N, C-alpha and C positions, 0 to 999 in steps of 0.2 A: 430404658429403651429397647438395649441390644433385646432383651427377651419380647416386649411388644410384640417388637418387629418381626422375629421367626416366627411367634404365633400368629400372627396376622398373615403371615405368607403362607403358615399351614392351613387356617383357615380357607386361606383365596383358593389354594391349592385343592383342597378337600371341594369344592366351589366347582371349579371349572372343572373338575377332574372325575369327579363323583356323581356328577349333575344333581347336586342340591338344589332347594329353592333358595330363591335370591333375597327374598324376604326373610328367612329365617337366618342365611347368612349375616344381611345387614345387621339383624338383631342381635347375632355374636359379635358381630363388630363394634357394635356402638357398644355394649357391654364393658368389650376389652379396652375400647379408646375412652369411654365416657360421656361420649356424644355425638349426634349423627353426622357433626358439620367436620369431625374428625376423623369419625369413618370412614366419609365420603374423600377426604383428602387423602386418604391412606392407601384406600382403595384405589383411587384413583397413579399413585406411586408405586401402585404394585404393578395395576395392569397394564397395557401395554397401549403405546399412543402413538402410530409410526410415524405419521407427520416430521416427528421428535428428531426420528434416525435415519431420516433418509440417507444413503451416501449416495447413491447413483441418480441423477434424476433422469427421468421416463424417458425424457429427448436428448438425453448424452448423445454427442455427435460422434460419438468411438463406437457403436451398439449400431446394431439394426434390432428393431422389437417389433412382435406383431403379437396378437390372439389368433390361436387356429381353435375355430371349433369343429365337430364332426360326428359321426356316429362312433362309437366304439363297443366292442362285446353288446351290441342293439341297442345300447341306450344312448344319448345324448353326452358327448365328451368337451372338452372346452381345455385350451394350457395356453398359458405366455409361456413366451420362446423369446430367448436375448441372443444374441450370438455376435459377435466381434464384426465390426465393419472390416477390418482388414487381417486375415490369419497370416499373410506373410507366406501364403503357399503351404501353410501346415495343415494338416491332418487334425480336425480338432475332434477330442472325444465328448461326449454327452454327458451330460450330468442332468440326471430326473432331480426336480428339487420337490422335495415333501413337503406339505404345509400340517401347521399345527393343526387343534380342535377348533380353529378360527374360520378353515376354511382359507381360500388363495387368495390373503389381505394383501394391498400393497408394502407392509412391512416384508411381505414372501415377494414379493414381485422385486422390491430394493434387495434382496438376498440371491433374486436370480440378475440380478444384471449385475452384480459384483460377481457370481461366479463367472457371469461375460468378459466381463474387464479382467478376469485371471487367468483366459483364453480358455475358455469350453463353451460349447454349444450348449444353452441353460435352457431346459424346458420345466415349468413349473404347472402342473394338471392339477384341474378341480377337481377333488372327488367329490362337489357337490353339485356338479355338474347334471347328474342325472335327474336332482329334487328342483331343478331351474336355477341353479348355480350359486355363489357363497352370495349373502346377504350382507348388507352394511351393520345391521345388528347381532352384534358377536355373539349374544346369548344366544340370540334363532341360530346362528351358524353352530354353537356346540351344542342345540337340542337336534339340528340337521345332522350332526357328524357321530349324534349317539344315534342313529337309525339309519346309519350308511349301511348299505349291504358290500361287508368287506371280500364276499368271493367276485363280486360285480366290481369292485376297484382293484382287486388284484388282477382281474381278467383285462381292466383298460389301461392297465400300468403294467401288463405283458406285452396289450400290443402294441404299447408306446415303447417298450423296449426293441421289440423289432422295427419297428419303423426306425426311428434312431439309428438302429443297425445299418441300415440300406442309405443311411444318407449320403450323395458322392463326393460331398467336402470333408466328411468324416472318418475320424479312426476304423470306424465297425466296432469299435468297445462301448461301452453304455455301463453308468455307473448311476448311483443316486446317493441323496445325501437327506435327513430328514431332519425332525427335531419336534424331539416330545410328542405328540396323534405322531408325527411322521415319520419320527425314530425308530418307533414301534412299526409302522407299517414296513421301513427298510429291512428290519429283522424279518418279517413274515415274506416280505416280496424275497432275501433273498433264499427263504426253503422254499417255497415254490416257483422261484424261476429257472434255478438252474443253472448251466452256461451262459444262458442268456443276460444275465446279471455279471459284469467282469468284478465290479466292487462297489462298495455299501459304508457308507459313514452316517449312523447313527447316532445323534444328539439325544443324551437321556430320554433313550426308549425304554419303554417297559419291553422285557421278550420275553418269547417263545417257551417254550419246556425243553430244558437240558435234552431233551430226546431228542429234538430235530435236528439237532448241533449238525448230524452228520448228514444230512440233505445239502446244508448247506456248499455251494460249490465257488460262489465269491470268495474274493478279500474281503475283509472287513475291519472296519475303523469305528472303536465305540466310547463316546465320551461323556463322562459320569460327573455328576458333580458331587461334592465331598457331603453336604447335607442333606441330600435326596433321599431321603429312607424307603419312598416309596417304588420309587425305581431301583435303587440299589439291590433290593431285595428279588428282583428276578433280572436284573443287568448282569451285576454280577456272576452269580452262580450259568448263565448263558455265555459268559466270558469264557468260563472257565473249563464250560462241556466243549466250547469250540476250540478252545488249546487243547487239551484232552482228544480229541478226534483228528486228533494235525491241519487243524483250517488256519488257514493263513489269515489271525484277524492280532490286532493292535486296539489293546483297553489302557486307557487313562483315564482314571480319576480324580478328578482338580477339590484340590481340600479348603475346607470352608468358604464353599461357594454353594448358591440355592440353584436350585431345580429353573431352567429358562436362564441359565447366565451367560450365554450368548447372545440372548436378546436385548439389542439395544433400545430398547421403545421402551423398556420398563425400568423406570429409575432404581428402585430399591432390591429388583433380581442380576441387573446387570454386572459382569465384575468385567472389565477389560481385558487386565493383566488375563486369564483366563480363557475370554475369546479369542485375543489375538492368539496364543498361541495352542488353542483347540484350530482354529482359522487357519493358519500356517500348517499345523501339520496335516489339515482335512486336504488343503490345496496338494501341497506337495507330494500327501498319497495321491490323489486324485490324476497327477500329471505323469505319476512314475505308471500309474497301473491305465490308464484310458488312450495317453498320446501315442499319435501313429511314428 
């Protein structure tokens, strides 16, 4: 069963990250499990089910939330914002929450609220806003992500960094945390943003070329899954290059866990112990770097 599960997770990763055809993917899953019913059940356990893992209700009285819209870099922009209702007079650091390849889902909104409760001004941009916004259909969202103008997305992110740094109730310091596609984006933003990004946290994000490490000015924290050979093939050399370039970087590999181990909407991927350890490290790191 362990071998079957790991082969199924590998097939699902190839489908979601390499933009493979869904029908071909399901044929492979049926060949693996022996029936369409078993294949559908296993896919459901691997895939995300955001409602099942919600930790902070959208109307939590401890928070103020809103969806902000506008124009950035000449294109439509949108972001979900969550802020503690009472900061106790503290100057809050801002954290951009960068979504996965399914866009700004309910899960990412929930993570944004979790960060706000941890003491940050949390802002989750929707990088599919220029294409009309994140759709409910996750397969469609992944198709849209594949055609996203990354230069535009980076310009919009940099505009968000500049806006956040000017918040009167903020510390003037801005960080970013991203997951999967968003983890890769945090790495790219660290290369592009210079001193505008104070700190970045990338969860299992494919990395830029090690030759780009010298351009990074932010402190980085990198989380990798021990079983995630696809991401680790670029992520671990990236961590080594940052270290060799004298950049402040903390890189962690969590043994025997899968890609997306932090995502508690996926029964088969989520690892509670690794997720808690990574989250505690993340929030402590961000407070150290961003608090006023």
